[in-house]
DOLUM-578714 format. One record per residue: chain; residue number from 1; z, x, y of N, C-alpha, C in turn. Coordinates in nm, 4 decimals, decimal comma, always signed. Each point is the difference from the previous one (the first is absolute). Last residue first. Example, Ala and Ser with C-alpha at 12.3 -4.5 7.8 and 13.67 -1.06 7.14 Angstrom:
+---+-----+----------+----------+----------+----------+----------+----------+----------+----------+----------+
: c :   k :      npz :      npx :      npy :     capz :     capx :     capy :      cpz :      cpx :      cpy :
+---+-----+----------+----------+----------+----------+----------+----------+----------+----------+----------+
: A :   2 :  +0,7080 :  +1,2850 :  -0,2250 :  +0,0060 :  +0,0820 :  +0,1190 :  +0,0730 :  -0,0770 :  +0,1090 :
: A :   1 :  -0,0070 :  +0,0290 :  -0,5720 :  +0,0000 :  -0,0890 :  +0,1190 :  +0,0000 :  +0,0900 :  +0,1200 :
+---+-----+----------+----------+----------+----------+----------+----------+----------+----------+----------+
//
This chain:
+---+-----+----------+----------+----------+----------+----------+----------+----------+----------+----------+
: c :   k :      npz :      npx :      npy :     capz :     capx :     capy :      cpz :      cpx :      cpy :
+---+-----+----------+----------+----------+----------+----------+----------+----------+----------+----------+
: A : 168 :  +5,0756 :  +7,0586 :  -3,5774 :  -0,0851 :  +0,0868 :  -0,0075 :  -0,1600 :  -0,0898 :  -0,0154 :
: A : 167 :  +0,4794 :  -0,0180 :  +0,2770 :  +0,0101 :  -0,0731 :  -0,1422 :  -0,1605 :  +0,0895 :  +0,0172 :
: A : 166 :  +0,4876 :  +0,1200 :  +0,1784 :  -0,0999 :  -0,0135 :  +0,0319 :  -0,1097 :  -0,0498 :  -0,1235 :
: A : 165 :  +0,5324 :  -0,0555 :  +0,0356 :  -0,0884 :  +0,0929 :  -0,0351 :  -0,1402 :  +0,0016 :  +0,0122 :
: A : 164 :  +0,4057 :  -0,0744 :  +0,3233 :  -0,0295 :  -0,0505 :  -0,1021 :  -0,0957 :  +0,0642 :  -0,0331 :
: A : 163 :  +0,4466 :  +0,1308 :  +0,2743 :  -0,0983 :  -0,0030 :  -0,0606 :  -0,1128 :  -0,0944 :  -0,1175 :
: A : 162 :  +0,4678 :  -0,1327 :  +0,2549 :  -0,0487 :  +0,0739 :  -0,0966 :  -0,1833 :  -0,0410 :  -0,0054 :
: A : 161 :  +0,3881 :  +0,0241 :  +0,4337 :  -0,1326 :  -0,0558 :  -0,0861 :  -0,0647 :  +0,1346 :  -0,1213 :
: A : 160 :  +0,5134 :  +0,0641 :  +0,2286 :  -0,1511 :  +0,0076 :  +0,0535 :  -0,0384 :  -0,1183 :  -0,1104 :
: A : 159 :  +0,4311 :  -0,1967 :  +0,2690 :  -0,0586 :  +0,1353 :  -0,1467 :  -0,1109 :  -0,0009 :  +0,0368 :
: A : 158 :  +0,1746 :  -0,3230 :  +0,2861 :  +0,0022 :  +0,0579 :  +0,0381 :  +0,0292 :  +0,1871 :  -0,0793 :
: A : 157 :  +0,0426 :  -0,5117 :  -0,2302 :  -0,0493 :  +0,0203 :  +0,1547 :  +0,0778 :  +0,1846 :  +0,0360 :
: A : 156 :  -0,0014 :  -0,3910 :  -0,4176 :  +0,0272 :  +0,1898 :  +0,0090 :  -0,0510 :  +0,0476 :  +0,1292 :
: A : 155 :  -0,0503 :  -0,4448 :  -0,0824 :  +0,1494 :  +0,0771 :  -0,0881 :  +0,0093 :  +0,1301 :  +0,0411 :
: A : 154 :  -0,4472 :  -0,2786 :  +0,2242 :  +0,0835 :  -0,0283 :  -0,1331 :  +0,1796 :  +0,0176 :  +0,0318 :
: A : 153 :  -0,4194 :  +0,2284 :  +0,2916 :  +0,0597 :  -0,1669 :  -0,0348 :  +0,0557 :  +0,0302 :  -0,1133 :
: A : 152 :  -0,1201 :  +0,3606 :  +0,2179 :  +0,0587 :  -0,0444 :  +0,1168 :  +0,0346 :  -0,1109 :  -0,0254 :
: A : 151 :  -0,1067 :  +0,5062 :  -0,1983 :  +0,0224 :  -0,1344 :  -0,0064 :  +0,0367 :  -0,0973 :  +0,0794 :
: A : 150 :  -0,2436 :  +0,4691 :  +0,0676 :  +0,1318 :  -0,0605 :  +0,0270 :  -0,0638 :  -0,0597 :  -0,1133 :
: A : 149 :  -0,3787 :  +0,2519 :  +0,2323 :  +0,1176 :  +0,0300 :  -0,1550 :  +0,0946 :  -0,0412 :  +0,0332 :
: A : 148 :  -0,3163 :  -0,0056 :  +0,3413 :  +0,1531 :  +0,0236 :  -0,0200 :  +0,0087 :  +0,0388 :  -0,1234 :
: A : 147 :  -0,3644 :  -0,2481 :  +0,0507 :  -0,0482 :  +0,1362 :  +0,0469 :  +0,1308 :  +0,0849 :  +0,0284 :
: A : 146 :  +0,0159 :  -0,4334 :  -0,2739 :  -0,1195 :  +0,1227 :  -0,0184 :  -0,0106 :  +0,1026 :  +0,1124 :
: A : 145 :  +0,3061 :  -0,3619 :  +0,0900 :  +0,0594 :  +0,0839 :  -0,1159 :  -0,1016 :  +0,0971 :  -0,0573 :
: A : 144 :  -0,1660 :  -0,2482 :  +0,3426 :  +0,1006 :  +0,0687 :  +0,0709 :  +0,0750 :  +0,0783 :  -0,1684 :
: A : 143 :  -0,2706 :  -0,3352 :  -0,0820 :  -0,0913 :  +0,1166 :  +0,0677 :  +0,0459 :  +0,1047 :  +0,0564 :
: A : 142 :  +0,2448 :  -0,4175 :  -0,1779 :  -0,0737 :  +0,0562 :  -0,1096 :  -0,0574 :  +0,1746 :  +0,0533 :
: A : 141 :  +0,1824 :  -0,3661 :  +0,2735 :  +0,0754 :  +0,1232 :  -0,0163 :  -0,0860 :  +0,1142 :  -0,1138 :
: A : 140 :  -0,2976 :  -0,3675 :  +0,2261 :  +0,0940 :  +0,1237 :  +0,0343 :  +0,1230 :  +0,1212 :  -0,0613 :
: A : 139 :  -0,1336 :  -0,4194 :  -0,2013 :  -0,1475 :  +0,0851 :  -0,0154 :  +0,0720 :  +0,1246 :  +0,0821 :
: A : 138 :  +0,3196 :  -0,3571 :  -0,0167 :  -0,0666 :  +0,0998 :  -0,1466 :  -0,0817 :  +0,0947 :  +0,0386 :
: A : 137 :  +0,2870 :  -0,1791 :  +0,3924 :  -0,1147 :  -0,0165 :  -0,0459 :  -0,0013 :  +0,0964 :  -0,1736 :
: A : 136 :  +0,4202 :  -0,2153 :  +0,3791 :  -0,0005 :  +0,0798 :  -0,1326 :  -0,1532 :  -0,0801 :  -0,0374 :
: A : 135 :  +0,1834 :  +0,0084 :  +0,5098 :  +0,0052 :  -0,1069 :  -0,1105 :  -0,0852 :  +0,0983 :  -0,1512 :
: A : 134 :  +0,2296 :  +0,2473 :  +0,4674 :  -0,1383 :  -0,0333 :  -0,0759 :  +0,0323 :  -0,1178 :  -0,1160 :
: A : 133 :  +0,2784 :  +0,2902 :  +0,2300 :  -0,0325 :  -0,1145 :  +0,1304 :  -0,0934 :  -0,1335 :  -0,0687 :
: A : 132 :  +0,2175 :  +0,4683 :  -0,0725 :  +0,0971 :  -0,1244 :  -0,0789 :  -0,0725 :  -0,0976 :  +0,0724 :
: A : 131 :  -0,0840 :  +0,4393 :  +0,0743 :  +0,1289 :  -0,0175 :  +0,0777 :  +0,0515 :  -0,1573 :  -0,0157 :
: A : 130 :  -0,4169 :  +0,2486 :  -0,2027 :  +0,1179 :  +0,1163 :  -0,0090 :  +0,1389 :  -0,0832 :  +0,0796 :
: A : 129 :  -0,4164 :  -0,2183 :  -0,0472 :  +0,0747 :  -0,0172 :  -0,1373 :  +0,1377 :  +0,0769 :  -0,0252 :
: A : 128 :  -0,2611 :  -0,0576 :  +0,4386 :  +0,0755 :  -0,1038 :  -0,0648 :  +0,0729 :  +0,0313 :  -0,1415 :
: A : 127 :  -0,3346 :  +0,3382 :  +0,1817 :  +0,1231 :  -0,0337 :  +0,1048 :  +0,0806 :  -0,0896 :  -0,0992 :
: A : 126 :  -0,3533 :  -0,0203 :  -0,1528 :  +0,0506 :  +0,1423 :  -0,0576 :  +0,0900 :  +0,0074 :  +0,0539 :
: A : 125 :  -0,2728 :  -0,2819 :  +0,2014 :  +0,0102 :  -0,0716 :  -0,1113 :  +0,0951 :  +0,0994 :  -0,1151 :
: A : 124 :  -0,2194 :  +0,1095 :  +0,4267 :  +0,1170 :  -0,0818 :  -0,0081 :  +0,0724 :  -0,0441 :  -0,1378 :
: A : 123 :  -0,3857 :  +0,2823 :  +0,0428 :  +0,1213 :  +0,0590 :  +0,0083 :  +0,1075 :  -0,0947 :  +0,0261 :
: A : 122 :  -0,4168 :  -0,1715 :  -0,2258 :  +0,0707 :  +0,0503 :  +0,1114 :  +0,0997 :  +0,0602 :  +0,0004 :
: A : 121 :  -0,3022 :  +0,0112 :  -0,4517 :  +0,0382 :  -0,1245 :  +0,0703 :  +0,0754 :  +0,0845 :  +0,1562 :
: A : 120 :  -0,2173 :  +0,2347 :  -0,4151 :  -0,1154 :  -0,1508 :  +0,0233 :  +0,0725 :  -0,0960 :  +0,0375 :
: A : 119 :  +0,1673 :  +0,4545 :  -0,1395 :  +0,0131 :  -0,1553 :  -0,1393 :  -0,0978 :  -0,1252 :  +0,0763 :
: A : 118 :  +0,0291 :  +0,4527 :  +0,1733 :  +0,0182 :  +0,0547 :  -0,1262 :  -0,0176 :  -0,1887 :  -0,0719 :
: A : 117 :  +0,1102 :  +0,0029 :  +0,4700 :  -0,1643 :  +0,0621 :  -0,0510 :  -0,0411 :  +0,0242 :  -0,1137 :
: A : 116 :  +0,4415 :  -0,0489 :  +0,1166 :  -0,0579 :  -0,1130 :  +0,0317 :  -0,1389 :  +0,0090 :  -0,0284 :
: A : 115 :  +0,2759 :  +0,3220 :  -0,0252 :  +0,0303 :  -0,0916 :  -0,1305 :  -0,0680 :  -0,0716 :  +0,0281 :
: A : 114 :  -0,0390 :  +0,2361 :  +0,3517 :  -0,0857 :  +0,0788 :  -0,1218 :  +0,0340 :  -0,0407 :  -0,0802 :
: A : 113 :  +0,2464 :  -0,0970 :  +0,3692 :  -0,1083 :  -0,1047 :  +0,0350 :  -0,1365 :  +0,1016 :  -0,1245 :
: A : 112 :  +0,4768 :  +0,1108 :  +0,0132 :  -0,0237 :  -0,1906 :  -0,0252 :  -0,1475 :  -0,0511 :  +0,0030 :
: A : 111 :  +0,0963 :  +0,4813 :  -0,1339 :  +0,0450 :  -0,0286 :  +0,0810 :  -0,0337 :  -0,1759 :  -0,0069 :
: A : 110 :  +0,0181 :  +0,4519 :  -0,3368 :  -0,0135 :  -0,0901 :  +0,0462 :  +0,0579 :  -0,0907 :  +0,0980 :
: A : 109 :  +0,1105 :  +0,3509 :  -0,3367 :  -0,0492 :  +0,0810 :  +0,1236 :  -0,0654 :  -0,1335 :  +0,0569 :
: A : 108 :  +0,2455 :  -0,0582 :  -0,4221 :  -0,1404 :  -0,0059 :  +0,0114 :  -0,0478 :  +0,1246 :  +0,1209 :
: A : 107 :  +0,4476 :  -0,1454 :  -0,0043 :  -0,0155 :  +0,1095 :  -0,1301 :  -0,1728 :  +0,0202 :  +0,0172 :
: A : 106 :  +0,1415 :  -0,3363 :  +0,3043 :  +0,0103 :  +0,0943 :  +0,0292 :  -0,0327 :  +0,1329 :  -0,0738 :
: A : 105 :  -0,0580 :  -0,4173 :  -0,1776 :  -0,0824 :  -0,0053 :  +0,1041 :  +0,0341 :  +0,1454 :  +0,0825 :
: A : 104 :  +0,3239 :  -0,1761 :  -0,2923 :  -0,1022 :  +0,0249 :  -0,0814 :  -0,1551 :  +0,0376 :  +0,0394 :
: A : 103 :  +0,4214 :  -0,1426 :  +0,2322 :  +0,0014 :  +0,1162 :  -0,0808 :  -0,1294 :  +0,0469 :  -0,0575 :
: A : 102 :  +0,0131 :  -0,3957 :  +0,2133 :  +0,0069 :  +0,0965 :  +0,1019 :  -0,0037 :  +0,1717 :  -0,0582 :
: A : 101 :  +0,0323 :  -0,4499 :  -0,2785 :  -0,1613 :  +0,0417 :  +0,0295 :  +0,0274 :  +0,1733 :  +0,1129 :
: A : 100 :  +0,4016 :  -0,2069 :  -0,1853 :  -0,1272 :  +0,0974 :  -0,0934 :  -0,1117 :  +0,0449 :  +0,0307 :
: A :  99 :  +0,2515 :  -0,2820 :  +0,2859 :  +0,1117 :  +0,1735 :  +0,0098 :  -0,1184 :  +0,0064 :  -0,0875 :
: A :  98 :  -0,0773 :  -0,4295 :  -0,0053 :  -0,0073 :  +0,0414 :  +0,1329 :  -0,0012 :  +0,1771 :  +0,0136 :
: A :  97 :  +0,1713 :  -0,2851 :  -0,3356 :  -0,1158 :  +0,0425 :  -0,0829 :  -0,0541 :  +0,0790 :  +0,1695 :
: A :  96 :  +0,3980 :  -0,1362 :  +0,0132 :  +0,0240 :  +0,0964 :  -0,0780 :  -0,1655 :  +0,0495 :  -0,0199 :
: A :  95 :  +0,1420 :  -0,3573 :  +0,2755 :  -0,0351 :  +0,1108 :  +0,0644 :  -0,0066 :  +0,0845 :  -0,1086 :
: A :  94 :  -0,2199 :  -0,4602 :  -0,1069 :  +0,1332 :  +0,0673 :  +0,0117 :  -0,0516 :  +0,1355 :  +0,0365 :
: A :  93 :  -0,2538 :  -0,4425 :  +0,1192 :  -0,0339 :  +0,1702 :  -0,1020 :  +0,1332 :  +0,0580 :  +0,0076 :
: A :  92 :  -0,0109 :  -0,5507 :  +0,0250 :  -0,0763 :  +0,1114 :  +0,1175 :  -0,0044 :  +0,1576 :  -0,1059 :
: A :  91 :  -0,0668 :  -0,6295 :  -0,0517 :  +0,1110 :  +0,1477 :  -0,0449 :  -0,0754 :  +0,1345 :  +0,0673 :
: A :  90 :  +0,0031 :  -0,4786 :  +0,2658 :  -0,0829 :  +0,0553 :  -0,1064 :  +0,0859 :  +0,1505 :  -0,0306 :
: A :  89 :  +0,2862 :  -0,4928 :  +0,1594 :  -0,0884 :  +0,1276 :  +0,0546 :  -0,0518 :  +0,0765 :  -0,0928 :
: A :  88 :  +0,3445 :  -0,4731 :  +0,0927 :  -0,1268 :  +0,0653 :  -0,0601 :  -0,0728 :  +0,1122 :  +0,0473 :
: A :  87 :  +0,4049 :  -0,3420 :  +0,0865 :  -0,0428 :  +0,0894 :  +0,0530 :  -0,0776 :  +0,1316 :  -0,1318 :
: A :  86 :  +0,0061 :  -0,5677 :  +0,0724 :  +0,0592 :  +0,0959 :  -0,0278 :  +0,0324 :  +0,1456 :  +0,0151 :
: A :  85 :  -0,2588 :  -0,4506 :  +0,0613 :  +0,0501 :  +0,0803 :  +0,0942 :  +0,0945 :  +0,0755 :  +0,0100 :
: A :  84 :  -0,5414 :  -0,1034 :  -0,1464 :  +0,1349 :  +0,0196 :  -0,0436 :  +0,0738 :  -0,0215 :  +0,1196 :
: A :  83 :  -0,4687 :  +0,0168 :  +0,0598 :  +0,0506 :  -0,0781 :  +0,0005 :  +0,1507 :  -0,0315 :  -0,0874 :
: A :  82 :  -0,2217 :  +0,3721 :  +0,0704 :  +0,0233 :  +0,0003 :  +0,1253 :  +0,0586 :  -0,1450 :  +0,0458 :
: A :  81 :  -0,1281 :  +0,2093 :  -0,3869 :  +0,1184 :  +0,0875 :  +0,0169 :  +0,0160 :  -0,0687 :  +0,1388 :
: A :  80 :  -0,3927 :  -0,1314 :  -0,1539 :  +0,1425 :  +0,0069 :  -0,1400 :  +0,1537 :  +0,0434 :  +0,0803 :
: A :  79 :  -0,4412 :  +0,1497 :  +0,1042 :  +0,0164 :  -0,2112 :  +0,1120 :  +0,1312 :  -0,0104 :  -0,0340 :
: A :  78 :  -0,1496 :  +0,3916 :  -0,1710 :  +0,0793 :  +0,0149 :  +0,1516 :  +0,0064 :  -0,0909 :  +0,0465 :
: A :  77 :  -0,0654 :  +0,2349 :  -0,5315 :  -0,0312 :  -0,1223 :  +0,1128 :  +0,0704 :  -0,0364 :  +0,1521 :
: A :  76 :  -0,2413 :  +0,4655 :  -0,2852 :  +0,1729 :  -0,0528 :  +0,0051 :  -0,0666 :  -0,1331 :  +0,0895 :
: A :  75 :  -0,2317 :  +0,3811 :  +0,0208 :  -0,0466 :  -0,0817 :  -0,0995 :  +0,0968 :  -0,0832 :  -0,0635 :
: A :  74 :  -0,2466 :  +0,2795 :  +0,3965 :  +0,2077 :  -0,0286 :  -0,0140 :  -0,0148 :  -0,0815 :  -0,1103 :
: A :  73 :  -0,4366 :  +0,3337 :  +0,1389 :  +0,1008 :  -0,1085 :  +0,0654 :  +0,1060 :  -0,0778 :  -0,1244 :
: A :  72 :  -0,3745 :  +0,4588 :  +0,0892 :  +0,1614 :  -0,0512 :  -0,0765 :  +0,0328 :  -0,1236 :  +0,0868 :
: A :  71 :  -0,4310 :  +0,1942 :  +0,1870 :  +0,0133 :  +0,0319 :  -0,1522 :  +0,1121 :  -0,0797 :  -0,0749 :
: A :  70 :  -0,2948 :  -0,0501 :  +0,4624 :  +0,1634 :  -0,0462 :  -0,0956 :  -0,0002 :  +0,0232 :  -0,1198 :
: A :  69 :  -0,3093 :  +0,0960 :  +0,4558 :  +0,0122 :  +0,0407 :  -0,0991 :  +0,1361 :  -0,0316 :  -0,0830 :
: A :  68 :  -0,2634 :  -0,3082 :  +0,3642 :  +0,0818 :  +0,0975 :  +0,0076 :  +0,0322 :  +0,0316 :  -0,1550 :
: A :  67 :  -0,3222 :  -0,2518 :  +0,1813 :  -0,0745 :  +0,0955 :  +0,0306 :  +0,1778 :  +0,0577 :  +0,0131 :
: A :  66 :  +0,0713 :  -0,4699 :  -0,0568 :  -0,1463 :  +0,0502 :  -0,0545 :  +0,0154 :  +0,0852 :  +0,0823 :
: A :  65 :  +0,3575 :  -0,3338 :  -0,1504 :  -0,0033 :  +0,1698 :  +0,0415 :  -0,1770 :  +0,0679 :  -0,0706 :
: A :  64 :  +0,0230 :  -0,4480 :  -0,0213 :  +0,1223 :  +0,0163 :  +0,0206 :  +0,0017 :  +0,1911 :  -0,0324 :
: A :  63 :  -0,3296 :  -0,4778 :  +0,1747 :  +0,0026 :  +0,1264 :  -0,0400 :  +0,1111 :  +0,0605 :  -0,0367 :
: A :  62 :  -0,0353 :  -0,5304 :  +0,0618 :  +0,0038 :  +0,1684 :  +0,0974 :  -0,0741 :  +0,0920 :  -0,0998 :
: A :  61 :  -0,0993 :  -0,5081 :  -0,0414 :  +0,0441 :  +0,0360 :  -0,0467 :  -0,0085 :  +0,1449 :  +0,0865 :
: A :  60 :  -0,0172 :  -0,5638 :  +0,0515 :  -0,0733 :  +0,1191 :  -0,0250 :  +0,0541 :  +0,0833 :  -0,0102 :
: A :  59 :  -0,1599 :  -0,5445 :  -0,0492 :  +0,0546 :  +0,1530 :  -0,0896 :  -0,0316 :  +0,0980 :  +0,0447 :
: A :  58 :  +0,0227 :  -0,5535 :  +0,1822 :  -0,0913 :  +0,1205 :  +0,0090 :  +0,0866 :  +0,1145 :  -0,0929 :
: A :  57 :  -0,0862 :  -0,5729 :  +0,0455 :  +0,0497 :  +0,1347 :  -0,0636 :  -0,0158 :  +0,1131 :  +0,0271 :
: A :  56 :  -0,0594 :  -0,3749 :  +0,3476 :  -0,0834 :  +0,0176 :  -0,1272 :  +0,0954 :  +0,1386 :  -0,0463 :
: A :  55 :  -0,0233 :  -0,2399 :  +0,4866 :  +0,1339 :  -0,0578 :  -0,1297 :  -0,0866 :  +0,0189 :  -0,1270 :
: A :  54 :  -0,2054 :  +0,0735 :  +0,4369 :  -0,0133 :  -0,1248 :  -0,1148 :  +0,0977 :  -0,0131 :  -0,0796 :
: A :  53 :  +0,0248 :  +0,3411 :  +0,2521 :  +0,0387 :  -0,0818 :  +0,0903 :  -0,0854 :  -0,1252 :  -0,0828 :
: A :  52 :  -0,0571 :  +0,3838 :  -0,2053 :  +0,1867 :  -0,0644 :  +0,0052 :  +0,0031 :  -0,0639 :  +0,1231 :
: A :  51 :  -0,4635 :  +0,1583 :  -0,1041 :  +0,0584 :  -0,1110 :  -0,1217 :  +0,1622 :  +0,0142 :  -0,0202 :
: A :  50 :  -0,2125 :  +0,2200 :  +0,3510 :  -0,0327 :  -0,1227 :  +0,0290 :  -0,0027 :  -0,0729 :  -0,1417 :
: A :  49 :  +0,1261 :  +0,4337 :  +0,0354 :  +0,0944 :  -0,0553 :  +0,1049 :  -0,0808 :  -0,1571 :  +0,0241 :
: A :  48 :  -0,2374 :  +0,3044 :  -0,2699 :  +0,1621 :  -0,0326 :  -0,0645 :  +0,1022 :  -0,0591 :  +0,1102 :
: A :  47 :  -0,4643 :  +0,1214 :  +0,1048 :  +0,0419 :  -0,0815 :  -0,0779 :  +0,1331 :  -0,0444 :  -0,0485 :
: A :  46 :  -0,0831 :  +0,3156 :  +0,3103 :  -0,0364 :  -0,1225 :  +0,0798 :  +0,0539 :  -0,0891 :  -0,1412 :
: A :  45 :  -0,0156 :  +0,4416 :  -0,0963 :  +0,1431 :  -0,0712 :  +0,0147 :  -0,0045 :  -0,1007 :  +0,0480 :
: A :  44 :  -0,4440 :  +0,1753 :  -0,1456 :  +0,1261 :  -0,0428 :  -0,0897 :  +0,1025 :  -0,1003 :  +0,0221 :
: A :  43 :  -0,3307 :  +0,2229 :  +0,3408 :  +0,0289 :  -0,1721 :  -0,0735 :  +0,0476 :  -0,0019 :  -0,0947 :
: A :  42 :  +0,0655 :  +0,4136 :  +0,1643 :  +0,0352 :  -0,1129 :  +0,0780 :  -0,0963 :  -0,1601 :  -0,0225 :
: A :  41 :  -0,0875 :  +0,4068 :  -0,2549 :  +0,1209 :  -0,0216 :  +0,0132 :  +0,0601 :  -0,1183 :  +0,0913 :
: A :  40 :  -0,4262 :  +0,0834 :  -0,0140 :  -0,0181 :  -0,0561 :  -0,1136 :  +0,2262 :  -0,0077 :  +0,0016 :
: A :  39 :  -0,1905 :  +0,1957 :  +0,3691 :  -0,0797 :  -0,1591 :  +0,0039 :  +0,0735 :  -0,0394 :  -0,1822 :
: A :  38 :  +0,0805 :  +0,5030 :  +0,0368 :  +0,0994 :  -0,0483 :  +0,1338 :  -0,0610 :  -0,1503 :  -0,0427 :
: A :  37 :  -0,2945 :  +0,2417 :  -0,2461 :  +0,1064 :  -0,0407 :  -0,0827 :  +0,1476 :  -0,0855 :  +0,1093 :
: A :  36 :  -0,5014 :  -0,0760 :  +0,0748 :  +0,0664 :  +0,1020 :  -0,0205 :  +0,1159 :  -0,0154 :  -0,0575 :
: A :  35 :  -0,5165 :  -0,3104 :  +0,1361 :  +0,1161 :  +0,0628 :  -0,0166 :  +0,0731 :  +0,1467 :  -0,0348 :
: A :  34 :  -0,4722 :  -0,1612 :  +0,1117 :  +0,1128 :  -0,0081 :  +0,1153 :  +0,1546 :  +0,0563 :  -0,0364 :
: A :  33 :  -0,3446 :  -0,0434 :  -0,3166 :  -0,0339 :  +0,0900 :  +0,0817 :  +0,0744 :  -0,0133 :  +0,1144 :
: A :  32 :  -0,0194 :  -0,2978 :  -0,3236 :  +0,0593 :  +0,0920 :  -0,0410 :  -0,0321 :  +0,1443 :  +0,0664 :
: A :  31 :  -0,0999 :  -0,4051 :  +0,1527 :  +0,1804 :  -0,0151 :  -0,0053 :  -0,0294 :  +0,1420 :  -0,0301 :
: A :  30 :  -0,4364 :  -0,1062 :  +0,0409 :  +0,0285 :  +0,0723 :  +0,1121 :  +0,2149 :  -0,0378 :  -0,0062 :
: A :  29 :  -0,3113 :  -0,1212 :  -0,3964 :  +0,0357 :  +0,1533 :  +0,0516 :  +0,0312 :  -0,0048 :  +0,1020 :
: A :  28 :  +0,0600 :  -0,4759 :  -0,1417 :  +0,0585 :  +0,1080 :  -0,0622 :  +0,0137 :  +0,2002 :  +0,0294 :
: A :  27 :  -0,2365 :  -0,3431 :  +0,2326 :  +0,1316 :  +0,0185 :  +0,0502 :  +0,0197 :  +0,0780 :  -0,1009 :
: A :  26 :  -0,4283 :  -0,0300 :  -0,1067 :  +0,0289 :  +0,0133 :  +0,0735 :  +0,1269 :  +0,0229 :  +0,0855 :
: A :  25 :  -0,0345 :  -0,2721 :  -0,3875 :  -0,1102 :  +0,1361 :  -0,0347 :  +0,0662 :  +0,0752 :  +0,1206 :
: A :  24 :  +0,0142 :  -0,4319 :  +0,0676 :  +0,1192 :  +0,0714 :  -0,0504 :  -0,0149 :  +0,1186 :  -0,0625 :
: A :  23 :  -0,3984 :  -0,2141 :  +0,1874 :  +0,0737 :  +0,0058 :  +0,1130 :  +0,1451 :  +0,0171 :  -0,0282 :
: A :  22 :  -0,3408 :  -0,0539 :  -0,3068 :  -0,0129 :  +0,0977 :  +0,0312 :  +0,1255 :  +0,0203 :  +0,0829 :
: A :  21 :  +0,0428 :  -0,4116 :  -0,2042 :  +0,0135 :  +0,1180 :  -0,0972 :  -0,0150 :  +0,1405 :  +0,1000 :
: A :  20 :  -0,1310 :  -0,3711 :  +0,1862 :  +0,1346 :  -0,0080 :  -0,0038 :  +0,0652 :  +0,1614 :  -0,0935 :
: A :  19 :  -0,4808 :  -0,1587 :  -0,0094 :  +0,0842 :  +0,0319 :  +0,1437 :  +0,1348 :  +0,0000 :  +0,0016 :
: A :  18 :  -0,1246 :  -0,1522 :  -0,3575 :  -0,0529 :  +0,1039 :  -0,0468 :  +0,0172 :  +0,1132 :  +0,1713 :
: A :  17 :  +0,1084 :  -0,4644 :  -0,0707 :  +0,0942 :  +0,0800 :  -0,0779 :  -0,0776 :  +0,1201 :  -0,0464 :
: A :  16 :  -0,2143 :  -0,2905 :  +0,2386 :  +0,0600 :  -0,0247 :  +0,0577 :  +0,1404 :  +0,0861 :  -0,0672 :
: A :  15 :  -0,4266 :  -0,1126 :  -0,1873 :  -0,0330 :  +0,1426 :  +0,1203 :  +0,1513 :  -0,0302 :  +0,0521 :
: A :  14 :  +0,0044 :  -0,3247 :  -0,3040 :  -0,0370 :  +0,1893 :  -0,0948 :  +0,0144 :  +0,1079 :  +0,0831 :
: A :  13 :  -0,0399 :  -0,4948 :  +0,1645 :  +0,1140 :  +0,0430 :  -0,0125 :  +0,0558 :  +0,1684 :  -0,0849 :
: A :  12 :  -0,4161 :  -0,2093 :  +0,1415 :  +0,0585 :  -0,0197 :  +0,0673 :  +0,1549 :  +0,0962 :  +0,0027 :
: A :  11 :  -0,3050 :  -0,1593 :  -0,3838 :  -0,0331 :  +0,1092 :  +0,1265 :  +0,0928 :  +0,0422 :  +0,0709 :
: A :  10 :  +0,0889 :  -0,4287 :  -0,1486 :  +0,0679 :  +0,0748 :  -0,1677 :  -0,0869 :  +0,2373 :  +0,1217 :
: A :   9 :  -0,1049 :  -0,4675 :  +0,2317 :  +0,0845 :  +0,0299 :  -0,0042 :  +0,1122 :  +0,1476 :  -0,1700 :
: A :   8 :  -0,5556 :  -0,0151 :  +0,2653 :  +0,1231 :  -0,0916 :  -0,1128 :  +0,1391 :  +0,0218 :  +0,0541 :
: A :   7 :  -0,3707 :  -0,0040 :  +0,3984 :  +0,0378 :  +0,0694 :  -0,1513 :  +0,1264 :  -0,1007 :  -0,0558 :
: A :   6 :  -0,2182 :  -0,1095 :  +0,4064 :  -0,0942 :  -0,0637 :  -0,1101 :  +0,0427 :  +0,1448 :  -0,1109 :
: A :   5 :  +0,2428 :  -0,2090 :  +0,3388 :  -0,0973 :  +0,1277 :  +0,1003 :  -0,0747 :  +0,0788 :  -0,1615 :
: A :   4 :  +0,2911 :  -0,4259 :  -0,0505 :  -0,0955 :  +0,0152 :  +0,1250 :  -0,0915 :  +0,0934 :  +0,0433 :
: A :   3 :  +0,1602 :  -0,0335 :  -0,5201 :  +0,0226 :  -0,0680 :  +0,1755 :  -0,1067 :  -0,0140 :  +0,0948 :
: A :   2 :  -0,0295 :  -0,0738 :  -0,5629 :  -0,0706 :  +0,1450 :  +0,1622 :  +0,1007 :  -0,0371 :  +0,0764 :
: A :   1 :  -0,0069 :  -0,0139 :  -0,5780 :  +0,0646 :  -0,0931 :  +0,1019 :  +0,0004 :  +0,0461 :  +0,1329 :
+---+-----+----------+----------+----------+----------+----------+----------+----------+----------+----------+
//
């Protein structure tokens, strides 16, 4: 069936869709060239704000300790300590162990910094262990034991480490 202009309605509809598709492609190309990282970030934050205004649920998450070199985290449950009303605290390294670390380090002629370098830790970690402020970490204590040659864990604290036979 022909309309007043003499063009069939199906053909006109197809021509309009084709023009619309071409126009959309050109718009997409322009937007792609024009958009930068800053504009995308602004659009994203604007979209989040708009969703919050509409009352929609928006889930956000914050990066935690990003860009920091945190090798040893406290593995104890600190939130449990916060909830408790009793006087609870984390166990610390006994002063006896700190003294043995000092003695072993001095016998080997090492400074705190040298010992820290040998076990891939910061000098402050060694200082904390020596003065009894540190929360015991078996990995760190094991590394210190191997370097200074003294046992720091268990019942025979302060005795020389037994040399294990090397595997062939």
